[in-house]
C-alpha positions in Angstrom: 161.7 275.2 174.8 161.5 273.5 178.0 158.7 273.8 180.3 158.2 272.9 184.1 156.7 269.3 184.8 153.6 271.2 186.3 153.0 272.9 183.0 153.1 269.7 181.2 150.4 268.3 183.5 148.3 271.3 183.1 148.5 270.6 179.1 147.5 267.3 179.5 144.8 268.1 181.7 143.4 270.0 178.9 144.1 267.7 175.7 143.4 264.4 177.5 141.3 265.1 180.6 140.4 261.6 180.9 143.3 259.8 180.8 144.9 258.2 183.9 147.7 260.1 185.3 148.7 258.2 188.5 146.9 254.9 190.3 147.4 252.8 193.3 145.4 249.5 193.6 142.9 251.2 195.8 142.4 255.0 193.7 143.6 256.8 190.6 143.2 260.2 189.2 143.0 261.3 185.8 145.1 264.2 184.4 142.1 266.5 184.7 141.5 265.7 188.5 145.4 265.7 189.2 145.7 269.2 187.9 142.6 270.2 189.3 143.5 269.0 193.1 146.8 270.2 192.6 145.5 273.7 192.0 143.4 273.3 195.3 146.3 272.3 197.1 148.2 275.1 196.1 145.5 277.2 197.2 145.6 275.5 200.4 149.2 275.9 200.9 148.7 279.7 199.9 146.0 280.1 202.5 148.6 278.9 205.3 151.3 281.5 204.4 153.6 279.5 202.0 155.1 282.1 199.4 157.3 281.2 196.3 160.6 280.2 197.1 159.4 278.7 200.7 160.7 275.0 201.3 157.8 272.5 202.4 159.3 269.1 203.9 156.7 266.3 203.0 156.4 262.8 204.3 156.6 260.9 200.5 154.4 258.1 200.2 153.2 255.6 197.3 149.8 257.3 197.0 147.9 259.5 194.8 148.0 262.0 197.5 151.6 262.2 197.2 151.4 263.2 193.6 148.8 266.1 194.5 151.1 267.3 197.2 154.0 267.2 194.9 152.8 269.2 192.3 150.7 271.5 194.4 153.8 272.4 196.2 155.2 273.4 192.9 152.5 274.9 191.7 152.6 277.4 194.6 155.9 278.3 193.9 157.7 276.3 196.8 160.2 273.8 196.9 159.7 270.1 197.6 161.7 268.4 200.2 160.5 264.6 200.2 161.3 262.5 203.2 160.8 258.6 204.0 157.3 258.0 205.3 159.1 256.1 208.6 161.5 258.8 209.6 161.1 259.8 213.2 159.4 263.0 214.3 162.9 264.3 215.2 164.6 263.3 211.8 161.9 265.2 210.2 162.4 268.3 212.6 166.5 268.2 212.0 165.9 268.2 208.2 163.3 271.0 208.4 166.0 272.8 210.3 168.6 272.3 208.2 166.9 273.2 204.9 165.4 276.1 206.7 161.4 275.0 206.1 158.4 276.9 206.2 156.0 274.0 206.6 156.1 270.3 207.6 153.4 268.3 206.2 153.5 265.1 208.3 150.5 262.9 207.5 151.2 261.4 204.1 147.8 260.5 203.3 145.0 261.7 205.6 142.6 264.1 204.3 144.9 265.5 201.4 142.2 265.0 198.4 139.6 266.6 200.7 141.6 269.6 201.6 142.5 270.1 197.9 139.1 269.8 196.8 137.6 272.2 199.4 140.2 274.9 198.6 140.0 274.4 194.8 138.7 277.6 192.9 138.6 277.9 189.4 138.7 281.7 189.6 142.3 281.7 191.3 145.2 281.6 188.8 148.7 280.7 189.6 152.1 281.7 188.1 154.1 278.7 186.8 157.6 278.1 188.6 160.5 279.5 186.3 163.0 276.6 185.1 165.9 278.2 187.1 163.6 278.0 190.4 164.8 275.2 193.0 162.1 272.6 192.5 163.0 269.7 194.9 165.9 269.1 197.5 166.7 265.2 197.8 168.2 263.9 200.7 171.1 261.3 200.0 173.6 259.8 202.4 177.3 259.7 201.4 180.4 257.3 202.4 180.5 259.4 205.3 177.3 259.1 206.4 176.5 262.6 206.7 173.0 263.5 205.1 173.2 265.9 202.2 170.4 267.9 200.6 170.8 267.7 196.9 169.2 270.8 195.5 167.3 270.7 192.1 165.9 273.1 189.7 162.9 272.5 187.6 165.2 272.8 184.7 167.4 269.9 186.0 163.6 267.9 186.6 162.6 268.5 182.6 166.5 267.4 181.6 166.3 264.3 183.4 162.4 263.6 182.2 163.6 264.4 178.6 166.5 261.8 179.0 164.5 259.0 180.0 161.5 259.8 177.7 164.3 259.6 174.9 166.3 256.7 176.1 163.5 254.6 177.2 161.2 255.3 174.2 157.9 256.1 176.2 155.0 255.7 174.4 151.8 257.6 174.7 150.1 254.6 176.5 153.1 253.6 178.7 152.0 252.4 182.3 155.3 252.9 184.7 155.3 250.6 187.5 156.9 252.2 190.5 158.4 250.2 193.1 160.7 252.0 195.4 160.1 254.8 197.7 159.1 258.3 196.2 161.4 260.3 198.2 164.3 258.8 196.4 165.9 259.9 193.0 164.9 257.1 190.8 161.2 256.9 191.7 160.9 260.7 191.5 162.4 260.7 188.1 160.2 258.2 186.7 157.0 260.1 188.1 158.1 263.3 186.4 159.0 261.8 183.1 155.7 259.7 183.0 153.8 263.4 183.9 155.8 265.2 181.2 155.0 262.4 178.4 151.5 262.4 179.4 151.4 258.6 180.3 150.7 256.8 183.3 152.2 256.1 186.9 151.3 252.8 189.0 152.5 253.3 192.4 153.3 250.1 194.8 154.6 250.3 198.3 157.6 247.9 197.8 158.1 244.4 197.6 156.0 243.5 200.7 153.5 242.0 198.7 154.4 240.1 195.5 150.8 239.5 194.7 150.2 243.2 194.3 153.0 243.5 192.1 151.8 240.8 189.5 148.4 242.7 190.0 149.7 245.8 188.5 151.6 243.9 185.6 147.8 242.7 185.0 146.8 246.0 184.1 145.1 246.1 180.9 148.1 247.8 178.5 150.7 246.4 176.0 153.3 249.1 177.1 153.8 248.0 180.9 157.0 249.5 182.1 158.7 248.7 185.7 161.2 250.5 187.6 162.7 247.9 189.6 166.0 248.2 191.7 168.3 245.4 191.8 166.9 243.9 195.3 163.3 243.8 193.7 164.5 242.0 191.0 166.3 239.4 192.9 163.0 239.0 195.2 161.1 238.6 192.1 163.4 235.7 190.5 164.1 233.9 194.0 160.2 234.1 195.0 158.1 233.4 191.6 161.0 231.7 189.4 160.0 232.0 185.8 156.5 233.5 186.3 157.5 237.1 185.1 158.1 235.2 181.7 154.3 235.0 181.3 154.4 238.8 180.6 157.2 239.0 178.2 154.7 240.2 175.5 153.4 243.0 178.0 156.4 244.4 179.6 158.0 247.0 177.3 160.9 247.9 179.3 162.3 247.4 182.6 164.6 249.7 184.3 167.1 249.3 187.0 169.3 251.7 189.1 170.5 252.6 192.5 172.9 249.9 192.9 175.0 247.1 191.1 172.6 244.5 188.9 174.7 240.8 189.0 175.3 239.4 185.8 173.6 236.5 186.8 170.3 238.6 187.1 170.7 240.1 184.0 171.0 237.0 182.2 168.0 235.4 183.8 166.0 238.6 182.8 167.2 238.3 179.2 165.9 234.6 179.3 162.7 235.4 180.8 161.9 238.6 179.0 163.6 238.5 175.4 161.8 240.9 173.6 161.8 243.6 176.7 164.4 246.6 176.7 166.1 245.9 180.0 167.9 249.2 181.0 170.6 249.5 183.7 170.7 253.2 184.5 173.8 255.0 185.8 173.3 258.1 188.0 173.4 259.7 191.1 171.4 262.1 193.1 173.9 264.7 192.3 174.1 263.7 188.6 170.7 262.1 187.5 170.4 260.1 184.4 174.1 260.2 183.1 174.1 257.0 181.2 171.9 254.1 180.3 172.6 250.4 179.1 170.2 247.9 177.2 171.8 244.8 178.3 169.1 242.7 176.2 170.6 244.2 173.3 174.2 244.5 173.9 174.8 241.2 175.8 178.0 240.4 178.0 179.4 243.8 178.6 180.6 243.3 182.4 180.5 246.3 184.5 178.8 248.5 181.4 176.3 251.2 182.3 175.8 252.2 178.4 176.4 255.3 176.4 175.7 258.6 178.0 172.1 260.1 177.9 170.8 263.2 175.8 171.5 265.7 178.5 174.7 264.2 180.1 178.4 264.5 178.9 180.7 262.1 180.7 184.4 262.1 180.7 186.9 260.4 182.7 189.7 262.3 185.0 192.6 261.3 187.3 192.9 262.2 191.0 193.7 265.9 190.1 190.4 266.3 187.8 192.6 266.4 184.8 190.9 264.6 181.9 192.5 261.2 180.6 192.2 258.8 177.9 190.8 256.0 180.0 190.8 252.4 179.0 190.1 249.2 181.3 193.7 248.9 181.9 193.9 252.8 182.9 190.8 253.7 184.7 190.1 257.0 186.3 187.2 259.0 188.4 183.9 259.8 186.4 182.7 263.2 185.9 179.5 264.5 184.7 178.5 267.7 182.8 175.0 268.7 181.5 171.5 270.1 182.9 171.0 266.8 184.8 173.4 267.9 187.3 172.4 269.4 190.5 172.4 273.0 191.9 174.3 272.1 194.9 174.0 270.9 198.2 171.4 272.9 200.0 173.2 275.4 202.3 176.4 274.0 202.1 178.8 275.6 199.7 182.0 274.2 201.1 180.6 270.7 200.5 179.2 271.7 197.0 182.8 273.2 196.1 184.3 269.7 196.7 181.8 267.9 194.1 180.6 270.4 191.9 182.9 272.8 189.8 182.1 275.1 187.0 178.4 272.9 186.6 180.8 269.4 186.7 180.0 267.1 189.2 183.0 264.8 190.2 182.1 261.3 191.5 184.2 259.0 193.6 183.0 256.1 190.6 185.9 254.5 189.2 185.4 253.5 185.4 186.5 254.0 181.9 185.2 254.8 178.4 185.8 252.2 175.6 186.3 252.9 171.8 182.7 252.6 171.1 181.5 255.3 173.8 180.1 252.9 176.3 180.8 253.8 179.9 181.9 251.3 182.4 182.0 251.6 186.1 184.4 249.4 188.2 183.7 250.4 191.7 184.1 253.2 194.2 187.1 254.8 194.6 186.6 254.4 198.6 185.4 250.7 198.1 188.6 249.6 196.2 190.8 247.2 198.5 194.7 247.3 198.3 196.0 243.7 198.3 199.7 244.1 198.6 200.1 247.0 196.3 197.5 245.6 193.7 194.2 247.2 193.6 190.7 245.1 193.6 187.3 246.5 193.2 184.9 244.3 195.3 182.1 244.5 192.8 184.1 242.5 190.5 184.7 239.5 193.1 180.9 239.6 194.0 179.6 239.4 190.4 181.9 236.4 189.9 180.7 234.7 193.1 176.8 235.3 192.4 177.1 233.1 189.3 178.3 230.2 191.7 175.6 227.8 192.1 174.1 228.4 195.5 175.3 231.6 196.3 172.6 233.7 196.8 174.3 236.9 198.1 177.7 238.0 199.0 180.2 240.8 200.0 183.8 241.0 199.4 185.6 243.0 202.5 189.2 243.6 203.3 191.1 241.9 206.4 194.4 242.4 208.0 197.0 240.3 206.6 200.5 240.2 207.7 202.1 239.9 204.2 199.9 242.0 202.0 198.5 244.4 204.5 195.0 243.7 203.3 193.6 240.4 202.3 190.1 239.6 200.5 187.5 237.7 202.5 184.3 236.6 200.9 181.0 236.6 202.9 178.5 234.5 201.3 174.8 233.7 201.9 173.8 229.9 201.0 170.3 229.1 201.5 171.2 225.4 201.6 174.1 223.2 201.4 177.6 223.6 202.9 180.1 226.4 202.1 182.9 224.6 200.3 185.7 227.2 200.4 187.9 225.0 198.0 185.3 224.5 195.4 184.5 228.3 195.6 187.9 229.8 195.3 188.8 227.3 192.5 185.7 228.3 190.5 186.8 232.1 191.2 190.0 231.4 190.0 188.8 230.3 186.7 187.2 233.9 186.2 189.4 236.1 188.0 193.1 237.2 188.1 194.9 235.2 191.1 195.2 238.4 193.2 191.4 238.9 193.2 190.7 235.5 194.4 189.5 235.8 198.1 191.7 234.2 200.9 189.2 233.5 203.2 185.3 232.6 203.3 182.7 232.8 205.7 179.1 231.5 205.3 176.4 234.3 206.6 172.9 234.7 207.2 172.5 238.0 205.2 174.4 240.9 204.1 173.9 244.1 205.4 172.1 246.6 203.0 170.9 250.2 202.7 167.4 251.3 202.3 168.1 251.2 198.5 169.6 247.8 198.2 172.8 248.8 197.9 175.5 246.8 199.9 176.3 248.7 203.3 180.1 248.7 203.1 180.5 250.6 206.0 179.3 248.2 208.2 182.1 245.6 207.0 184.9 248.2 207.5 187.7 247.6 209.8 188.5 250.7 211.7 
């Protein structure tokens, strides 16, 4: 029978009280300390009038204080709405109004542990939340740019955590290094999975300090795991060369998500970490942990995201949402059923009805399922470029271009064309040397069908990306 994450933390606090639960380079908390402080923080919230079902807006930070606040809010029976720590006060207020928040916790760090310690009272007991209760609201940005609050229940959180523990083969002594912002779906998922498993979390504040990352890898454990977005992997490979290979016998697994991981980066990681499980996860805030793929085990499956994880069922539908028999030649839209799906978009039943129908999340991702049950994602419906009636997924062009020597980053965009309506243009980042369009075009022609080879090329300083490393395609669309 499933239990909420806070119940698992309480159990670990009783059975393995001295085991480290969460740490940074500056501070750490054992499970006993974490649960005690979470109880204290729940008492503080109750003293401030927070009731079961209330929504608390919280500035998220990669700190042990955040873990205390997150669990304390849950123990108080309230709902966590985590926002980026750099979001303006106006932005925080806007979200708080949108979700109907009862409280805003603005300071991500100051005084949290002191307050929690002050309000801890072992005589006070708390009722654990129910699985069907809302646990989190995670904000995501769609292709329209509109901010959407994805509502997840405690059952959804535990289903996601179960999927990760099972698929990634967590060990008792796994230490999960988390890079990305903890108000995003992926980092939250790995935190709750670690707490359910009774293992440890090591929080890092992004990749601004590469030395801090390697310091975390030096932590005394033979079961190090890393949650690395593709943008972080590229930084590590570019700035430190083959240094990651020094940890080949220490890193148990690496997980990537949130954006496309170039095939060239996959190959490099496989070479550096031949014995490490290298996972590329597919999911969304609306349907997290749908599929996962160990590309160190199953090589050369281009655009593959693996088989469905244990609490997700994936199928392919046409534009009318009828289930189809898909293939590489006959892709469709990816849909997901299962406990990993959201409850809905908060306070937006109309938008929810467009995405979630009878418990099924319908995505805008194009893909197919092969005869062995592997799922492939070829692009987003909104991103497909129509070239004279032939449809091109820009990600396929970009993946091929990134394998060309000297190309550091790129984006394939549509530009007006008098003959075909739209033509392909490739914007490329080349740190050194000159852009030679004819040679690059010939290289791409040897790997892509003719209509997928860009007609125009331009060298640029950088590619616009969103906060989580995805290419910001809206910035390149011609109005």
